[in-house]
N, C-alpha and C positions, 0 to 999 in steps of 0.2 A: 727671864721671862720670855725672851725670844725663843729659847729652846723649847719652852712649854708650848708656845703657839705652833712651832714647827711639828712638835710631837702630835698635837691635836690635828693639824692638817694631814699629817701622815696617817693618822688613825682614820680620818674621814676618807682619804683616798683608798685605804685598805678596805674599808667597809664598802665603798663605792665599787671597787673591783670585785668584791665578793658578790654583791648584788648583781653586777653585770654578768659575772660568771654563772650565778644561779639563773638569771634570766635567759642566758644563752642556752643553758641546759634544758630549761623548760621549753624554749622555742624548738630546740632539737627534738625533744620528746614529742611535742605536738606534731611536728613535721613527720617524724618517724611513724607516729600513729596513723596519720592521714595517708601516708604512703602504703602502710601495711593494709589499710582498709581498701585502698584502690587496687592493690595487688590481689587481695582476697576476692574482690568482685570479678576479677579476670577469670578466676577458677570456679565461680558460682555457676550452677546449672543454667542452661538456656534452652529454649524450645528450638527444635530443628525445623526449618521451613520445608514445605512440600511433603511433610510426613503425616499430616492430619488425616484421620479417617473417622467415619462414624459407623457404629455397629449397633444393632438393636436385637432384642429377643422378646418373644411373646411369653408372658408369665401366665400360666393357667392354674387355677385352683379347682380341683376336682370336688364334686359334691360328696359329702360323707356317705358311707354305705349305711343304708337303713334297713332295719328289720322291723316289721310290724308283727307283734306277738300277741296272741290272745290265748288265754287258758280259761276255759269255762267248765263249770260243773255240769255233769249230766243231769237232766231233769228227773224228778220223781224218785230220788234215792230214799229208801226206808230203812231205819235201824232194824236189827234182828239178824237172821241168818243170811249172810252174804255168800254168793256163789262165785267160784273162780271164773274169770273172764267177764265179770260184770263191769261195764264201762262206768267209771266214776267221773272222768274229766276228758276233755278234748283239747289238744294243743294245736294251734294253727300258726304257722310262721309264713308271712308273706313278704316278698321283696321284689322290686323291679330289676335290681342289679345283682343281687346275690342269688346264686343258683342252688346252693345247698346250705344246710345248717347242721350244727352239732348240738346234741341235747343229752343231759343226764339229770337224774333225780338228785335232790338235795335233802339230806336228813342226817341227823346225828346217829341214826340207826340204819345203815345201809345193809341190805340182805345179801349183796354180793359185791365183788370188786368191779363189775362191769358198769355199774351206775344205772342199771335198768330195773332194779327192784329195791324198794326201800319201805320203811315204816313211816307212817304219819301218825302223829300223836294228838289226841283230843285235847282241846283247850281246857275243858272243865274236869273231865274224868281222869285224864292221863292215860287212858287206854290207847292201844295202838291198832292200826289197820295196815295190813301189808298190801302195797300197791306196786305197779310197775307198768312198763310198756307192753301193749298187747302183742301176742305172737303174730297176729295179722299185720300189725304195723312193723314189727321187726323184720318180717319177710321183705318189706319194701325198703329196708335200710340199705345203705351203701356199705355198711360194715362198721367196724369199730376202729376208732382212731385214738391216739394218745396225744394229749396236749396238757401241759403243766402238770405232768405226772398222773393225770386222771384219764379214765376211759370215757369216750364220747361216741354215741351212735350218730351217724350222719344220715340225713334224709334230704329229699328234694324239697326246696322251698315250695310253698303253696299246697303241699300234701299234708292233710291232717294226721295227727298221731293220737291214738287212743290210749288212755291210761286206765288200767283195769285193776280189779282185785286179783291178786296172784294165787289165791287159794280160797277154799271155803273157810269162812270164819264168822264168829258172832260179833256183830258190830253194835256197840252201845250208842244210844242217842247222844250226839255231841257235835261240835264243829271241829273238823280236822283240817288244818291248813296244809295245803299241798304246794310244794315249790319245786320248780325245775330251773336248771341253768341252761341258757340257750346262747349260742355264739354262731356267727356267720362262718362258713367253711368254704374254702376254695380248693378243689381237688387238684 
C-alpha cells in the first residue's frame, strides 16, 4: 500500500510539474507578445516636428456655355407654286459667351453631303418640300467644318440664318416639320 501512495504522490508531482511547465510557457508567450508589440511600435510612423505647412487653392466652377436658339416659320406661307429662295424659316442663335455656332439640316432625305439642303416631309400627305440655307446666309458663313463625321456650316452667333425653298416646286397644303442641329463652335 505504501508503494501505491508513493506512486500517487509521484503522479501528482509529475502533473504539477507539467502544469508549471505549461504555465511557464504561457508566461513566456505573453511576455514575447508584449515585447514584439513594443518593438513594432518603435518602427511605427510618426509625425516630424517643424514640417507642418498649410496650402490652399481656389476651386472655380465655370458657368455652362449657353446657346439660345429660336427657329421660327416665316409668316404668310401659302400652298401651291413655291419659288426658289422663298424664305420658309429663320434660325437665330444667341449667346453671350459663344462667338460662333455650327448648323446642319436634319432629315432622312438629305439632298447633299454638306448638310445645307434637305427634304422635309408633310405630316399628313407624305409629300416633300426641298429646303436649305439661303445663298445670302451661306455667304456670311465662316465655312464648312467636320465634326462627328458630318459637315457643319459655321456662323457668327447673333446673326440670323434664313432657310429657303431650294428650287421651284409645287407645295401641297400640309404641316412640314423642319429640324436643324445646332452646336456651339470655337474656332
